[in-house]
N, C-alpha and C positions, 0 to 999 in steps of 0.2 A: 247539711246537704252532702251527699256522697255521689261520686261519679263512677259508674261501673266501667272497668276496663278488662276486656278478655274474660268475661264471666258468662259462659253459655247459659247459665240458669236464668239470669235476669236480662240478658241481651234482648232488646226489643220489647221488654215488658212495659206496660203502661197501666195506670189505674191504681186503685187502692189495694194494699196488702195488709190484711188484719185491720186493727183499729187505729194504728199509729203511723203507718208508712204509706207513701204514695210514690209510684214510679212515673217518670215523665220522659218523653223523648225531646231532646234539644239537639237539633241537627242530626249527627250520626252517633250521638252519645245517649246513654240511658242514665238518668239522674234519679237518685233516691233521696227523698226528703220527708220531713215530718209532715203529717197530715195537717193542712191548714184548719184553723179553728174559725168558727162563725160567731161573730159578736152578736149579743142580744140587745145592745144599746140602740136607741133610735138615732139614725144618722142626722147630723147637723145639716143646715141649709148649704153650707160650703161643701160638705161631703156629697150631698145630692147633686150639686152643680158639677163637681168633679166627676162623679159617676156618669152623669149625662154626657159630659165632654168625652170621657173614655168610650161610651157607647157610640157616639158620633165617629170617633176615630176608628173604632172597630168596623163600623159599617163602611167607612171610606176604604179601609185596608182590604176588606172583603171585595169591594167593587173593583179595586185595583187588580186583584187576582183574576177577575173575569175579563180584563182588558190585556191582551197579550203584549201590546206595545208598552203600556205603563208597567206591567209586571216585569218585563225585561229590563226596563230602565231602573226600577227600584232594586231588582235582583243584582244589577251591576254595582249598585252602591252598597250592597250588603257586605258586612264583614263575616269572617268565619263564624259559623254557628247562628247566623241571622238568616231570616227569610225575607222575601219581598214584602210579606205581610208586616214583619217587624219594622222595616224601614218606612213603609207607607204609614203605619201607625204613628211612628215618631214624627214623620213629616207633617202629619195633620196637627200634631200638638206643639210643633216647634215653629216659632215665628222667624221670618227672614231677618238677617242681621245687616244693618246699615253700618259698615265698618268706618266709613268716612264719606263726607260730602265735600268735594273739592270745588270751591268757589273762586279760586285764583284766576280763572279765565272768564269770570262773570263780571262784566263792567256796567251792566245796565243797558247796554246798547243792543240793537238787533243783531242776532247771530252769535252773541256771546254764549258761553256754555257753562252748565253745571254738570259735574260728573260724580255719580254715586257708586261706591264700591259696595255691592250687595251680594250676600251669599245665603243659601238655604240648603236644607237637607238634599233635595233633588234639584229644583230650579225655581227661580222667580219668573213668572210668566209676563207680568206687566208692572211698569213703574210709572206712576203719574206724579208730577210735581206741580204744586200750587204755590205761587209767590204772592205775599201780602206786604203792603208797605207798613211804615211805622204806625199808621192810624188804623191798621187791620183791614184795609180795603184791598180786595182782590185785584192784583195787577194783571196776572195771567195764569193760565194753567194748561197743561197738556201732557201727552205721553212722552216718556224718554225712550230712546232707542238703545238696544243692547249693542255693546261694542263687539268687534270681531273676536276678541279673547273670551267673550261670554262672562266676564267678571264685572265689568263696569256698565253703567247705564248713563247715557248722555242726553241731557235736556238742552235744547237750543232755544234761546229767547226769541219770542215773536213780538214783544212789545218793548219799546225803549222807556226807561224811567230812571230818575235819580232822586234822592241819593240811594246808593246801594247799601250802605251801612244801616243796620236795623231791619233789613228785609227779612221777613219770616218765611221759611220754606217748609211746606208740609210735603213729605215724601210718602206716598201711598203705594205700598208694595203688595202684590197679589202673588201667592205661591201656587204650586201645582194643585193642591187640594181645593183651591178657590178661596182660601181665607185671606182677608184683607187686614194689613197692619199699617199703622201710621206712625212716622217719626217726625219730630219737629226740630228744625235747626234754624238759628238766627245768625245772620251774617254780622260779624263784629269788626 
C-alpha cells in the first residue's frame, strides 16, 4: 500500500488502474494498493455468519449518516482519517466493557448500591441488573441509573435479602446501536 503525497496525477483518483492497482480515498489521502483478489472457495458457516454481521453493521452505519444528531456524535468520536461511518460500524461490532462492578456498598439491605463502570465506543444507553441468590432464584431486577460523570451506572436495591455472599449478578448492557450484552459477576 502506498500513500500519495503531493502528486497531482493521482490526487483524488479512485478505482482500478490496469489489472493490478486500485486507488482509494481515505480521508484526504489517496491510497494506492494491490487489487484485491476474489477467492473461489465456498465460504464456511462461520465466514457466512461474519459476513452477515458485517452487513448488519454496514446498514447500521448507513442509517447513522441519515440521522444528523447521531452522525455528529459519531463524528466527534472519530480519529484522524476516520468518518462517522467508520466509528458507527465499529460501535455496532464492539460490545460495551464492564470494567468493574463495585459491590462494597451492597449489604443486601434496601437502598444499598451496586456500581458498574461501563464504557462503549459511543455510549451505553441502558443497564439492567438482575440479582439471583445461591439457589439461582431471582431476588430482584431493575434499571441502573447513570452517574453524573457518565462513566458509572448505579443500581439501588429494592429488596432486602441475606446472605450477600454468593449472590449472582447479571449486568445487561444496551449500547447505542441497540445490541444487548450480558456479563455475570458473583459476589465473593
